[in-house]
C-alpha positions as a Python dict, from the first residue, in 0.01 Angstrom:
ca = {
    (1, 'X'): (0, 0, 0),
    (2, 'X'): (114, -307, 286),
    (3, 'X'): (-124, -584, 345),
    (4, 'X'): (-66, -744, 664),
    (5, 'X'): (-195, -1102, 727),
    (6, 'X'): (-246, -1115, 1087),
    (7, 'X'): (-216, -1443, 1256),
    (8, 'X'): (-506, -1495, 1449),
    (9, 'X'): (-732, -1802, 1597),
    (10, 'X'): (-1102, -1833, 1661),
    (11, 'X'): (-1303, -1662, 1923),
    (12, 'X'): (-1568, -1883, 2078),
    (13, 'X'): (-1962, -1756, 2038),
    (14, 'X'): (-1932, -1541, 1719),
    (15, 'X'): (-2283, -1666, 1595),
    (16, 'X'): (-2498, -1386, 1504),
    (17, 'X'): (-2851, -1368, 1708),
    (18, 'X'): (-3208, -1263, 1505),
    (19, 'X'): (-3027, -943, 1419),
    (20, 'X'): (-2655, -974, 1422),
    (21, 'X'): (-2389, -1045, 1685),
    (22, 'X'): (-2431, -838, 1992),
    (23, 'X'): (-2219, -814, 2290),
    (24, 'X'): (-2046, -594, 2553),
    (25, 'X'): (-1875, -318, 2416),
    (26, 'X'): (-1568, -405, 2569),
    (27, 'X'): (-1589, -732, 2415),
    (28, 'X'): (-1578, -602, 2078),
    (29, 'X'): (-1295, -359, 2151),
    (30, 'X'): (-1108, -669, 2299),
    (31, 'X'): (-812, -725, 2063),
    (32, 'X'): (-887, -906, 1745),
    (33, 'X'): (-1286, -965, 1825),
    (34, 'X'): (-1439, -713, 1570),
    (35, 'X'): (-1141, -794, 1317),
    (36, 'X'): (-1191, -1192, 1368),
    (37, 'X'): (-1546, -1134, 1317),
    (38, 'X'): (-1558, -903, 1001),
    (39, 'X'): (-1281, -1168, 813),
    (40, 'X'): (-1517, -1419, 907),
    (41, 'X'): (-1796, -1243, 738),
    (42, 'X'): (-1591, -1158, 424),
    (43, 'X'): (-1463, -1542, 416),
    (44, 'X'): (-1799, -1670, 472),
    (45, 'X'): (-2001, -1472, 196),
    (46, 'X'): (-1714, -1552, -95),
    (47, 'X'): (-1427, -1301, -49),
    (48, 'X'): (-1450, -911, -96),
    (49, 'X'): (-1260, -905, -410),
    (50, 'X'): (-1392, -628, -644),
    (51, 'X'): (-1688, -597, -440),
    (52, 'X'): (-1891, -265, -341),
    (53, 'X'): (-2011, -248, 32),
    (54, 'X'): (-2282, 13, 203),
    (55, 'X'): (-2070, 90, 600),
    (56, 'X'): (-2265, 296, 855),
    (57, 'X'): (-2399, 236, 1204),
    (58, 'X'): (-2603, 413, 1474),
    (59, 'X'): (-2327, 642, 1626),
    (60, 'X'): (-2300, 460, 1976),
    (61, 'X'): (-1990, 422, 2141),
    (62, 'X'): (-1693, 261, 1935),
    (63, 'X'): (-1881, 300, 1611),
    (64, 'X'): (-1642, 536, 1453),
    (65, 'X'): (-1325, 324, 1556),
    (66, 'X'): (-1506, 26, 1440),
    (67, 'X'): (-1558, 193, 1082),
    (68, 'X'): (-1172, 254, 1036),
    (69, 'X'): (-1094, -127, 1129),
    (70, 'X'): (-1378, -267, 913),
    (71, 'X'): (-1241, -27, 624),
    (72, 'X'): (-844, -159, 633),
    (73, 'X'): (-992, -496, 651),
    (74, 'X'): (-1208, -419, 324),
    (75, 'X'): (-904, -279, 163),
    (76, 'X'): (-672, -577, 285),
    (77, 'X'): (-923, -818, 131),
    (78, 'X'): (-962, -633, -212),
    (79, 'X'): (-1283, -478, -214),
    (80, 'X'): (-1329, -211, -491),
    (81, 'X'): (-1557, 16, -327),
    (82, 'X'): (-1721, 127, 39),
    (83, 'X'): (-2025, 415, 77),
    (84, 'X'): (-1999, 544, 405),
    (85, 'X'): (-2246, 795, 583),
    (86, 'X'): (-2085, 1087, 665),
    (87, 'X'): (-1931, 1078, 1040),
    (88, 'X'): (-2002, 714, 1033),
    (89, 'X'): (-2341, 733, 1053),
    (90, 'X'): (-2633, 577, 893),
    (91, 'X'): (-2976, 422, 994),
    (92, 'X'): (-3028, 66, 954),
    (93, 'X'): (-3327, 165, 679),
    (94, 'X'): (-3117, 408, 504),
    (95, 'X'): (-2860, 161, 454),
    (96, 'X'): (-3100, -96, 318),
    (97, 'X'): (-3224, 135, 48),
    (98, 'X'): (-2836, 243, -14),
    (99, 'X'): (-2766, -144, -55),
    (100, 'X'): (-3030, -189, -303),
    (101, 'X'): (-3013, 137, -497),
    (102, 'X'): (-2636, 126, -563),
    (103, 'X'): (-2625, -232, -649),
    (104, 'X'): (-2379, -302, -367),
    (105, 'X'): (-2280, -650, -293),
    (106, 'X'): (-2354, -597, 61),
    (107, 'X'): (-2339, -408, 404),
    (108, 'X'): (-2185, -377, 735),
    (109, 'X'): (-2426, -239, 952),
    (110, 'X'): (-2262, -119, 1314),
    (111, 'X'): (-2603, -140, 1613),
    (112, 'X'): (-2700, -316, 1870),
    (113, 'X'): (-3036, -146, 1795),
    (114, 'X'): (-3252, -58, 2071),
    (115, 'X'): (-2985, -193, 2337),
    (116, 'X'): (-2844, 82, 2555),
    (117, 'X'): (-2502, 198, 2433),
    (118, 'X'): (-2157, 310, 2616),
    (119, 'X'): (-1865, 192, 2682),
    (120, 'X'): (-1976, -44, 2969),
    (121, 'X'): (-2320, -133, 2766),
    (122, 'X'): (-2342, -297, 2402),
    (123, 'X'): (-2257, -326, 2045),
    (124, 'X'): (-2295, -503, 1741),
    (125, 'X'): (-2265, -568, 1403),
    (126, 'X'): (-2462, -756, 1136),
    (127, 'X'): (-2396, -812, 773),
    (128, 'X'): (-2664, -755, 520),
    (129, 'X'): (-2665, -894, 170),
    (130, 'X'): (-2701, -735, -182),
    (131, 'X'): (-3105, -768, -164),
    (132, 'X'): (-3088, -506, 155),
    (133, 'X'): (-3141, -761, 406),
    (134, 'X'): (-2993, -913, 697),
    (135, 'X'): (-2824, -1263, 608),
    (136, 'X'): (-3024, -1559, 576),
    (137, 'X'): (-2984, -1859, 823),
    (138, 'X'): (-2792, -2052, 554),
    (139, 'X'): (-2568, -1726, 481),
    (140, 'X'): (-2525, -1682, 887),
    (141, 'X'): (-2418, -2050, 894),
    (142, 'X'): (-2150, -1999, 636),
    (143, 'X'): (-2014, -1702, 801),
    (144, 'X'): (-2011, -1884, 1192),
    (145, 'X'): (-1813, -2170, 982),
    (146, 'X'): (-1575, -1946, 887),
    (147, 'X'): (-1537, -1788, 1224),
    (148, 'X'): (-1475, -2167, 1380),
    (149, 'X'): (-1159, -2200, 1104),
    (150, 'X'): (-999, -1851, 1078),
    (151, 'X'): (-629, -1839, 1085),
    (152, 'X'): (-558, -1530, 953),
    (153, 'X'): (-696, -1135, 931),
    (154, 'X'): (-612, -955, 602),
    (155, 'X'): (-542, -584, 672),
    (156, 'X'): (-435, -284, 510),
    (157, 'X'): (-128, -72, 674),
    (158, 'X'): (-340, 254, 626),
    (159, 'X'): (-385, 540, 806),
    (160, 'X'): (-767, 650, 963),
    (161, 'X'): (-956, 866, 705),
    (162, 'X'): (-1169, 1141, 758),
    (163, 'X'): (-1557, 1040, 776),
    (164, 'X'): (-1680, 1405, 867),
    (165, 'X'): (-1609, 1519, 518),
    (166, 'X'): (-1832, 1458, 202),
    (167, 'X'): (-1661, 1330, -86),
    (168, 'X'): (-1418, 1050, -255),
    (169, 'X'): (-1090, 928, -64),
    (170, 'X'): (-864, 617, -163),
    (171, 'X'): (-724, 349, 60),
    (172, 'X'): (-480, 150, -190),
    (173, 'X'): (-720, 69, -471),
    (174, 'X'): (-1039, 71, -246),
    (175, 'X'): (-1244, 360, -374),
    (176, 'X'): (-1435, 527, -13),
    (177, 'X'): (-1754, 766, -66),
    (178, 'X'): (-1839, 961, 208),
    (179, 'X'): (-2205, 1066, 167),
    (180, 'X'): (-2492, 1265, 333),
    (181, 'X'): (-2678, 973, 494),
    (182, 'X'): (-3004, 1146, 481),
    (183, 'X'): (-3064, 1258, 116),
    (184, 'X'): (-3145, 931, -22),
    (185, 'X'): (-3379, 819, 222),
    (186, 'X'): (-3588, 1167, 205),
    (187, 'X'): (-3568, 1095, -178),
    (188, 'X'): (-3742, 784, -117),
    (189, 'X'): (-3984, 867, 111),
    (190, 'X'): (-4097, 1150, -119),
    (191, 'X'): (-4169, 915, -382),
    (192, 'X'): (-4370, 667, -119),
    (193, 'X'): (-4588, 923, 67),
    (194, 'X'): (-4752, 1264, 13),
    (195, 'X'): (-4552, 1486, 234),
    (196, 'X'): (-4730, 1775, 89),
    (197, 'X'): (-5043, 1660, 245),
    (198, 'X'): (-4855, 1612, 566),
    (199, 'X'): (-4748, 1948, 528),
    (200, 'X'): (-5084, 2087, 500),
    (201, 'X'): (-5202, 1901, 799),
    (202, 'X'): (-4912, 2061, 992),
    (203, 'X'): (-5034, 2361, 843),
    (204, 'X'): (-5380, 2346, 970),
    (205, 'X'): (-5275, 2329, 1343),
    (206, 'X'): (-5182, 1955, 1380),
    (207, 'X'): (-4968, 1901, 1632),
    (208, 'X'): (-4669, 1615, 1673),
    (209, 'X'): (-4360, 1500, 1921),
    (210, 'X'): (-4126, 1255, 1789),
    (211, 'X'): (-3881, 1117, 2022),
    (212, 'X'): (-3574, 1017, 1864),
    (213, 'X'): (-3431, 921, 2193),
    (214, 'X'): (-3070, 1077, 2124),
    (215, 'X'): (-3024, 814, 1857),
    (216, 'X'): (-2967, 764, 1509),
    (217, 'X'): (-3312, 935, 1380),
    (218, 'X'): (-3281, 1255, 1501),
    (219, 'X'): (-3119, 1414, 1135),
    (220, 'X'): (-3362, 1197, 979),
    (221, 'X'): (-3670, 1334, 1148),
    (222, 'X'): (-3552, 1698, 1146),
    (223, 'X'): (-3521, 1672, 738),
    (224, 'X'): (-3858, 1523, 699),
    (225, 'X'): (-4068, 1651, 975),
    (226, 'X'): (-3944, 2014, 1014),
    (227, 'X'): (-3741, 2086, 700),
    (228, 'X'): (-4009, 1928, 482),
    (229, 'X'): (-4352, 1885, 641),
    (230, 'X'): (-4305, 2222, 860),
    (231, 'X'): (-4368, 2102, 1190),
    (232, 'X'): (-4187, 2316, 1484),
    (233, 'X'): (-3869, 2282, 1556),
    (234, 'X'): (-3958, 2116, 1933),
    (235, 'X'): (-4141, 1888, 1748),
    (236, 'X'): (-3829, 1628, 1745),
    (237, 'X'): (-3741, 1538, 2091),
    (238, 'X'): (-3414, 1434, 2196),
    (239, 'X'): (-3266, 1487, 1841),
    (240, 'X'): (-2868, 1507, 1885),
    (241, 'X'): (-2729, 1167, 1847),
    (242, 'X'): (-2507, 1066, 2136),
    (243, 'X'): (-2271, 768, 2194),
    (244, 'X'): (-2456, 664, 2479),
    (245, 'X'): (-2803, 763, 2382),
    (246, 'X'): (-2792, 1012, 2670),
    (247, 'X'): (-2759, 745, 2918),
    (248, 'X'): (-3142, 618, 2801),
    (249, 'X'): (-3252, 297, 2647),
    (250, 'X'): (-3311, 362, 2261),
    (251, 'X'): (-3617, 129, 2269),
    (252, 'X'): (-3942, 282, 2163),
    (253, 'X'): (-4212, 153, 2388),
    (254, 'X'): (-4400, 301, 2668),
    (255, 'X'): (-4159, 214, 2926),
    (256, 'X'): (-3835, 359, 2784),
    (257, 'X'): (-3997, 644, 2613),
    (258, 'X'): (-4207, 752, 2939),
    (259, 'X'): (-4111, 1117, 2891),
    (260, 'X'): (-4341, 1112, 2536),
    (261, 'X'): (-4596, 850, 2657),
    (262, 'X'): (-4631, 1143, 2953),
    (263, 'X'): (-4699, 1407, 2739),
    (264, 'X'): (-4920, 1218, 2527),
    (265, 'X'): (-5138, 1104, 2796),
    (266, 'X'): (-5103, 1470, 2968),
    (267, 'X'): (-5360, 1736, 2916),
    (268, 'X'): (-5178, 1935, 2668),
    (269, 'X'): (-5098, 1632, 2456),
    (270, 'X'): (-5003, 1673, 2071),
    (271, 'X'): (-5263, 1511, 1832),
    (272, 'X'): (-4988, 1271, 1737),
    (273, 'X'): (-4659, 1118, 1925),
    (274, 'X'): (-4412, 854, 1778),
    (275, 'X'): (-4054, 751, 1865),
    (276, 'X'): (-3786, 548, 1669),
    (277, 'X'): (-3475, 318, 1826),
    (278, 'X'): (-3066, 330, 1858),
    (279, 'X'): (-3051, 253, 1458),
    (280, 'X'): (-3411, 365, 1317),
    (281, 'X'): (-3582, 81, 1263),
    (282, 'X'): (-3827, 48, 1498),
    (283, 'X'): (-4119, 273, 1580),
    (284, 'X'): (-4378, 343, 1844),
    (285, 'X'): (-4720, 515, 1742),
    (286, 'X'): (-4934, 682, 2031),
    (287, 'X'): (-5199, 914, 1986),
    (288, 'X'): (-5383, 1206, 2221),
    (289, 'X'): (-5479, 945, 2498),
    (290, 'X'): (-5396, 632, 2304),
    (291, 'X'): (-5122, 408, 2262),
    (292, 'X'): (-5102, 143, 1965),
    (293, 'X'): (-4920, -166, 2004),
    (294, 'X'): (-4720, -282, 1737),
    (295, 'X'): (-4964, -556, 1643),
    (296, 'X'): (-5254, -323, 1619),
    (297, 'X'): (-5028, -31, 1394),
    (298, 'X'): (-4962, -303, 1138),
    (299, 'X'): (-5334, -415, 1113),
    (300, 'X'): (-5443, -64, 1066),
    (301, 'X'): (-5163, -20, 817),
    (302, 'X'): (-5267, -295, 614),
    (303, 'X'): (-5617, -167, 621),
    (304, 'X'): (-5527, 185, 521),
    (305, 'X'): (-5239, 162, 346),
    (306, 'X'): (-5376, 209, -11),
    (307, 'X'): (-5442, 602, 115),
    (308, 'X'): (-5048, 662, 65),
    (309, 'X'): (-4946, 682, -302),
    (310, 'X'): (-4682, 456, -312),
    (311, 'X'): (-4957, 190, -219),
    (312, 'X'): (-5231, 302, -400),
    (313, 'X'): (-5219, -18, -587),
    (314, 'X'): (-5308, -203, -262),
    (315, 'X'): (-5138, -517, -92),
    (316, 'X'): (-5011, -833, -266),
    (317, 'X'): (-4985, -1019, 95),
    (318, 'X'): (-4849, -919, 451),
    (319, 'X'): (-4692, -1111, 669),
    (320, 'X'): (-4579, -1101, 1073),
    (321, 'X'): (-4400, -1272, 1284),
    (322, 'X'): (-4544, -1564, 1484),
    (323, 'X'): (-4543, -1379, 1859),
    (324, 'X'): (-4688, -1067, 1705),
    (325, 'X'): (-5082, -1057, 1747),
    (326, 'X'): (-5311, -1231, 1451),
    (327, 'X'): (-5532, -874, 1435),
    (328, 'X'): (-5318, -828, 1036),
    (329, 'X'): (-5459, -1197, 980),
    (330, 'X'): (-5831, -1058, 1020),
    (331, 'X'): (-5794, -774, 776),
    (332, 'X'): (-5573, -982, 536),
    (333, 'X'): (-5882, -1240, 563),
    (334, 'X'): (-6134, -976, 479),
    (335, 'X'): (-5942, -844, 204),
    (336, 'X'): (-5859, -1175, 24),
    (337, 'X'): (-5507, -1155, 46),
    (338, 'X'): (-5240, -1374, 173),
    (339, 'X'): (-5085, -1409, 552),
    (340, 'X'): (-4774, -1534, 624),
    (341, 'X'): (-4669, -1601, 998),
    (342, 'X'): (-4284, -1641, 1000),
    (343, 'X'): (-4033, -1701, 1300),
    (344, 'X'): (-3918, -1392, 1446),
    (345, 'X'): (-3604, -1180, 1266),
    (346, 'X'): (-3672, -968, 967),
    (347, 'X'): (-3455, -1195, 768),
    (348, 'X'): (-3753, -1444, 742),
    (349, 'X'): (-3952, -1172, 532),
    (350, 'X'): (-3707, -1138, 261),
    (351, 'X'): (-3775, -1408, 38),
    (352, 'X'): (-4134, -1328, 99),
    (353, 'X'): (-4086, -972, -53),
    (354, 'X'): (-3833, -1075, -321),
    (355, 'X'): (-4075, -1301, -476),
    (356, 'X'): (-4325, -1038, -434),
    (357, 'X'): (-4536, -1266, -242),
    (358, 'X'): (-4567, -949, 15),
    (359, 'X'): (-4581, -583, 47),
    (360, 'X'): (-4644, -540, 405),
    (361, 'X'): (-4503, -705, 710),
    (362, 'X'): (-4436, -622, 1072),
    (363, 'X'): (-4302, -815, 1433),
    (364, 'X'): (-4426, -719, 1736),
    (365, 'X'): (-4130, -594, 1877),
    (366, 'X'): (-4227, -227, 1694),
    (367, 'X'): (-4065, -312, 1381),
    (368, 'X'): (-4289, -243, 1033),
    (369, 'X'): (-4175, -234, 700),
    (370, 'X'): (-4256, -252, 331),
    (371, 'X'): (-4122, -398, 23),
    (372, 'X'): (-3956, -68, -44),
    (373, 'X'): (-3640, -182, 157),
    (374, 'X'): (-3536, -543, 321),
    (375, 'X'): (-3549, -412, 659),
    (376, 'X'): (-3795, -267, 914),
    (377, 'X'): (-3822, 126, 921),
    (378, 'X'): (-3939, 323, 1191),
    (379, 'X'): (-3949, 651, 999),
    (380, 'X'): (-4141, 479, 772),
    (381, 'X'): (-4415, 381, 1003),
    (382, 'X'): (-4420, 726, 1141),
    (383, 'X'): (-4490, 891, 794),
    (384, 'X'): (-4735, 614, 653),
    (385, 'X'): (-4982, 681, 994),
    (386, 'X'): (-4934, 1107, 937),
    (387, 'X'): (-5022, 1021, 514),
    (388, 'X'): (-5348, 814, 674),
    (389, 'X'): (-5434, 1056, 925),
    (390, 'X'): (-5422, 1344, 670),
    (391, 'X'): (-5606, 1145, 394),
    (392, 'X'): (-5897, 1022, 631),
    (393, 'X'): (-5939, 1314, 831),
    (394, 'X'): (-5943, 1093, 1165),
    (395, 'X'): (-5700, 1097, 1467),
    (396, 'X'): (-5520, 831, 1618),
    (397, 'X'): (-5774, 737, 1875),
    (398, 'X'): (-6066, 730, 1606),
    (399, 'X'): (-5889, 507, 1382),
    (400, 'X'): (-5807, 242, 1595),
    (401, 'X'): (-6184, 264, 1750),
    (402, 'X'): (-6345, 215, 1390),
    (403, 'X'): (-6044, -28, 1319),
    (404, 'X'): (-6198, -263, 1604),
    (405, 'X'): (-6535, -186, 1538),
    (406, 'X'): (-6458, -343, 1220),
    (407, 'X'): (-6241, -645, 1307),
    (408, 'X'): (-6284, -703, 1667),
    (409, 'X'): (-5999, -609, 1899),
    (410, 'X'): (-5684, -843, 1928),
    (411, 'X'): (-5605, -751, 2348),
    (412, 'X'): (-5209, -819, 2332),
    (413, 'X'): (-4881, -761, 2567),
    (414, 'X'): (-4544, -872, 2595),
    (415, 'X'): (-4397, -937, 2936),
    (416, 'X'): (-4002, -982, 2944),
    (417, 'X'): (-3827, -1093, 3203),
    (418, 'X'): (-3455, -983, 3183),
    (419, 'X'): (-3151, -1104, 3304),
    (420, 'X'): (-3266, -1437, 3384),
    (421, 'X'): (-3010, -1715, 3496),
    (422, 'X'): (-2938, -1876, 3127),
    (423, 'X'): (-2925, -2242, 3267),
    (424, 'X'): (-3265, -2167, 3471),
    (425, 'X'): (-3428, -1998, 3165),
    (426, 'X'): (-3305, -2282, 2957),
    (427, 'X'): (-3446, -2544, 3152),
    (428, 'X'): (-3770, -2376, 3180),
    (429, 'X'): (-3833, -2379, 2813),
    (430, 'X'): (-3690, -2724, 2788),
    (431, 'X'): (-3900, -2862, 3049),
    (432, 'X'): (-4224, -2692, 2889),
    (433, 'X'): (-4125, -2826, 2568),
    (434, 'X'): (-4135, -3200, 2690),
    (435, 'X'): (-4483, -3121, 2804),
    (436, 'X'): (-4649, -2964, 2500),
    (437, 'X'): (-4811, -3299, 2404),
    (438, 'X'): (-5017, -3375, 2760),
    (439, 'X'): (-5112, -2991, 2773),
    (440, 'X'): (-5404, -2982, 2573),
    (441, 'X'): (-5757, -3055, 2776),
    (442, 'X'): (-5597, -2935, 3123),
    (443, 'X'): (-5681, -2687, 3306),
    (444, 'X'): (-5457, -2413, 3427),
    (445, 'X'): (-5616, -2132, 3673),
    (446, 'X'): (-5960, -2146, 3504),
    (447, 'X'): (-5862, -2168, 3132),
    (448, 'X'): (-5817, -2454, 2932),
    (449, 'X'): (-5538, -2559, 2701),
    (450, 'X'): (-5670, -2660, 2318),
    (451, 'X'): (-5354, -2674, 2163),
    (452, 'X'): (-4970, -2626, 2205),
    (453, 'X'): (-4682, -2699, 2007),
    (454, 'X'): (-4340, -2601, 1924),
    (455, 'X'): (-4324, -2332, 1601),
    (456, 'X'): (-4181, -2404, 1307),
    (457, 'X'): (-4134, -2257, 972),
    (458, 'X'): (-4119, -2372, 634),
    (459, 'X'): (-4034, -2123, 381),
    (460, 'X'): (-4273, -2153, 84),
    (461, 'X'): (-4025, -1957, -126),
    (462, 'X'): (-3672, -2172, -81),
    (463, 'X'): (-3799, -2476, 111),
    (464, 'X'): (-3585, -2415, 421),
    (465, 'X'): (-3722, -2531, 766),
    (466, 'X'): (-3669, -2336, 1073),
    (467, 'X'): (-3726, -2546, 1417),
    (468, 'X'): (-3798, -2462, 1772),
    (469, 'X'): (-3910, -2107, 1692),
    (470, 'X'): (-4091, -2049, 2029),
    (471, 'X'): (-4359, -2249, 2252),
    (472, 'X'): (-4736, -2160, 2163),
    (473, 'X'): (-5019, -2238, 2433),
    (474, 'X'): (-5384, -2191, 2284),
    (475, 'X'): (-5659, -2222, 2506),
    (476, 'X'): (-6064, -2182, 2503),
    (477, 'X'): (-6200, -1846, 2405),
    (478, 'X'): (-5950, -1722, 2171),
    (479, 'X'): (-5643, -1680, 2402),
    (480, 'X'): (-5299, -1756, 2326),
    (481, 'X'): (-4961, -1704, 2455),
    (482, 'X'): (-4599, -1724, 2303),
    (483, 'X'): (-4283, -1810, 2522),
    (484, 'X'): (-3910, -1776, 2349),
    (485, 'X'): (-3578, -1676, 2471),
    (486, 'X'): (-3468, -1335, 2331),
    (487, 'X'): (-3180, -1339, 2066),
    (488, 'X'): (-3086, -948, 2099),
    (489, 'X'): (-2972, -959, 2472),
    (490, 'X'): (-2584, -944, 2579),
    (491, 'X'): (-2613, -1050, 2949),
    (492, 'X'): (-2849, -1362, 3087),
    (493, 'X'): (-3109, -1439, 2919),
    (494, 'X'): (-3452, -1255, 2822),
    (495, 'X'): (-3742, -1480, 2851),
    (496, 'X'): (-4052, -1309, 2686),
    (497, 'X'): (-4397, -1404, 2705),
    (498, 'X'): (-4662, -1294, 2440),
    (499, 'X'): (-5031, -1277, 2583),
    (500, 'X'): (-5331, -1234, 2320),
    (501, 'X'): (-5721, -1255, 2327),
    (502, 'X'): (-5919, -1180, 2088),
    (503, 'X'): (-6248, -1003, 2185),
    (504, 'X'): (-6466, -918, 1877),
    (505, 'X'): (-6796, -774, 2086),
    (506, 'X'): (-6896, -582, 2379),
    (507, 'X'): (-6677, -336, 2527),
    (508, 'X'): (-6350, -281, 2305),
    (509, 'X'): (-6201, -7, 2517),
    (510, 'X'): (-6092, -214, 2803),
    (511, 'X'): (-5745, -189, 2971),
    (512, 'X'): (-5537, -489, 2824),
    (513, 'X'): (-5365, -547, 3158),
    (514, 'X'): (-5720, -657, 3270),
    (515, 'X'): (-5841, -884, 2996),
    (516, 'X'): (-5500, -1063, 2954),
    (517, 'X'): (-5481, -1111, 3363),
    (518, 'X'): (-5668, -1447, 3360),
    (519, 'X'): (-5414, -1557, 3074),
    (520, 'X'): (-5129, -1441, 3222),
    (521, 'X'): (-5178, -1649, 3554),
    (522, 'X'): (-5261, -1957, 3325),
    (523, 'X'): (-4940, -1941, 3144),
    (524, 'X'): (-4737, -1856, 3461),
    (525, 'X'): (-4925, -2182, 3624),
    (526, 'X'): (-4796, -2375, 3281),
    (527, 'X'): (-4465, -2267, 3276),
    (528, 'X'): (-4374, -2208, 3659),
    (529, 'X'): (-4214, -1889, 3563),
    (530, 'X'): (-4263, -1772, 3952),
    (531, 'X'): (-4171, -2051, 4088),
    (532, 'X'): (-3840, -2136, 3847),
    (533, 'X'): (-3690, -1744, 3797),
    (534, 'X'): (-3824, -1638, 4168),
    (535, 'X'): (-3960, -1326, 3945),
    (536, 'X'): (-4348, -1241, 4078),
    (537, 'X'): (-4387, -999, 3755),
    (538, 'X'): (-4220, -909, 3435),
    (539, 'X'): (-3932, -637, 3426),
    (540, 'X'): (-4081, -482, 3128),
    (541, 'X'): (-4465, -463, 3008),
    (542, 'X'): (-4529, -341, 2636),
}
């Protein structure tokens, strides 16, 4: 097999965000863009010689072509073995599990997660380490450094391989094994949950709907919910993965999963509803007439995880991203276990999981997971909820009502201002950052600031420090707001404002928008959002 060294030069902007490098699909398809980034990953992680990798993606446009390119580059760089999902498809949680199970050296995951797909939409690639988790800040910096001095791409001169047939093929000296993308993941779920109890629940008349959003989880959901647990075939909505996700936005929230939300809030609602995103790592949980915020879902799972057989031993500790509500903190305090507050990005949970400091972790952006892998896991969260319902005998609404009576309710919402002019967004954040020290004691729209800071995180395991992770504003009466710029967009800037108000007595079933309206007004007054951006309301509320 002939190996070519293709001359190249650095391409600006190849720095991963909170979850890989996301760009417009056409940008990834441009000459040498993908090739440069893959070679930089290999160079920045010490080379590929003799190593084993896991490779797959969420099936979005350009997924299959990108896999063939990556295989040729891995062969050109001397990799020994690559495990690929059939058809080039592999959910992010399944990829993390495969890396850990097979002892692979790392994995290439092709996805832009919850971002839209298609030739005029988004594409992404992230590198996961040998522990199954996203590249650390240190490793990401090494990859960036390699991308900035790259001079050649080493690639094998070989034809495309067939990805649709299970089995093994070779590209020169590299062995490529094409596997069923679902089998190993399903076996892991069998170990963690009492799927027989869930099957009995379904056999007793319990009804559910899972919206796969025409993304990667369709085959996984059918295997688990329909084939294994006996749910009716129509329990899985939009279950066929499509390159453009059916023209939809594969983000599991009330806005983009509107059909599911309409069903669950209607007169003929099933008992349970859920959705997952493009690559299967996010989730939305909703009961009949009861939407559960991701923050509340994390807290409820922390309280009830012992009902699932894989967690009967209890939790070593929990962790949440800083913008996530403090609901789980209250559960951890009551149970006497550690609770960690980290920056946004699943990579920050990895050290805590590897060190055995935590068992459960989650982010407000619909990501929940545990120490079974090193990624968030959408279907894992769905099965956890179904297991808790099966054992407790309580509905989603009843579980949440009991939880709020016990711990109080952290009313919570995220307001996204999308595609804001990047310079305007950066200026807004910079100016607010400079004013933080002067804010305590000042009143805005009737609320008084008690504390303001720019969140920084010192990793308790390796001592690394991550600064400027989001601006926090605390107000009298237990209110908190966070402002940060998203690291997952591909055009303009997304300003995210997180609003939280703790209520411990009285009516705990108020509308979250009504409860948070005074805080939203105060944050707008502090940060001058409307005045600077011209936006009088967010584009998306979740």
